[in-house]
N, C-alpha and C positions, 0 to 999 in steps of 0.2 A: 366600329361599327356605326353606320349612320341610323340615326332614328328618324323616321318620317315624320313630318309635321301633322299636327291635328287639323291646322288652318291654314291658308295662305291669307296675309293680309291684302285686302283689295277685292276677294273672291268671297262671295255669297256661300259657298257650297263648301263643305267639307273637303279636307284633302283625299278622304277615303272614296268620296263620289267621283273626284276630278281623277284621280288615279284609275280608279275602274274604267269609267270612260275612255281615257286616254288607252288603257289596254284592250279595250275591247276594238278600238279602231285599229290598233297596230298590230295587234295580234291577228283577228280575224279579218276577213275581206267584205266589212260591213260598211255600210254609208253611214253618213252621218244620221242621216234621218232615220235608219234602222235604230242605231244606237238611241235616238231621241225616243223611239218608242219603248227599245228596252227598259230605258231607264222609267218611263213614265207607268209603264206596267208594273213596277216596283215601286213607285209612289213618288218619286224624285221628279218634277215638273221642269225640264229645262230645255233651250231651244238648242237646234243643231248647231246656230250661229256661236252659241257659247262652247260648243264641244268642239267646235273649229280653232276657237281661239285657245283652248284648254291643249288640244293636239300640238298647234304649231309653237305653244310655250315650254310645253312640259313634255313632248312627243321626243326629243333628242334623249333627254334624262332617262326616261324609261327605255328608250331602246338599248340604250348603253348596259342599263342595269339587266336587260333581259339577255343581253348579247354575252353578258359574264356569266350567268348563271346555265346557260345553254351548254348542254353536253359536249364533248370530245365528237365530233362527226366522224363517220366513217372512212376505212382506208382508201377508198376509191372514188375517185371524181368523176361525174359525167361531166361533159363540157359541151356548149352547143350556143350558137349567135342566131339570130332572128333580125330580119330588118322591119324597122318604125318607120312611118313617115309623119314626122310632126311640123307642121307649118308647111308644107311643101318641101321639106329638105328629108334627105333619106340616112337614118342614124342606123348603128346596128347595137343590140341589145346582146351582152354576151353575159352569160348564166351559169355557174357551178352549181353541181347538185352532187351530195354522196348518194351511196347506194341505198339508202333509207327515205332519199325524196326529202331531204332538208336542205333549202337553199343557202349556199355558204356565200356566196356574193354574186353581184350584177355589177356590171357596167356598161354604161352607155358610152359610145364612141364613134367618130366618121367614118372610120375606114376600119376595112376588114382585110390585114394583112399580119405579117409576122412582127411588127411592131406592136400594133395593138393585142397579138395574143400572148406576147413578152408582159405587157401591161399589164395583163388579168393576173398571169402566174405570178409574178412580184407581187402585187397587190395580196392575192390570197396566201401567200408565203408570208409576208408580213404580218396579216391579219391572224391566220391560225398558227402560226409558229412550228409548224411540224410538215413533214412532207408526205405525200400518198403513199401507197403501194402500188397502184395503177391509173391509169388516165384514161377514159373511155370517149372519142371524140368522132365525130363524122368525118368525112372524107377532105374536108379543106387542110392544106397543105402547110397553114401558118401554124395549127398546133403542134406539128412536127417539128419546125426550126425551133419554135421557141421551147418545147420541151428536149431537144437536144442541148440548148445553150442552157436552161436555168436548172432545167430535172433531169440531168443525164443519166441517174442510177435507175429511176422510174419508169415501169414497165408501162408502153404506150399501145392500146388497143384502137383501131379504127375500123369502125362498122356502124353503118347507118340504122342496124336493127338494134345492136347492143344499146345505142345511144336514146332508146325511147324514154327512159326516166327524165333526160334533159328535155327533152322534144315536148311531152306533157307537162313540164315545170312551163313551158311558155302559154299555157293555153289563157291564162289572164292577162296577160300583155296582149294577145291577140285578141282580145274580147274588149280590150281598152281601146285598141287602134280601130274600131268602128266609128264611121263617119259621125255619128252623135258623141261619142265619148273621146275621140281624140285628143291625147295630150301634146297641150300648145307648147311645150319646149321639152328636151329631153332630160330635165330635172324632175318633171312631174311623173316619170317613170317610177313605181315605187316598190319595194319589193315584196312579195307576196308571202302570206304565211305560209309555215313550213307544216 
């Protein structure tokens, strides 16, 4: 069992404050300035730029720890894709959500075909290491092709009304794509809190 360090060499604040700021940023949909205000309310005066650097430096480490502690997701997967325009190019954001609304995985790809659907299925199976009982998708035929090849024993339902859980999960991504907040590259599309 790894013990958390009390301080990080070269950082003015204790590790507890740094971890709390990074945790707030990655778990909730808060801006860096919101986190700066929350910490200031608790008596910790730190700039949003320092919080940004902490998130870049310690974010992946914390995200991996949170992913390990995450409970096993449900056995029904809702899958959907939405297009995003970044720097004038069209990309597709593929998102998978379980029946409780927990985001299992997202993937940004240039195409919306069977190969792209197979890639998201393989990535999910590799990361979660178990098969779902049922998959719910919209009417895109690429899901059916990928499901028949990769998960032949899994029940597949196609309905635009049953897939509302995945559709609602795209709300934050759609807000991000407003003209002012549009991501400049497909790598800037982050996983929202679940």
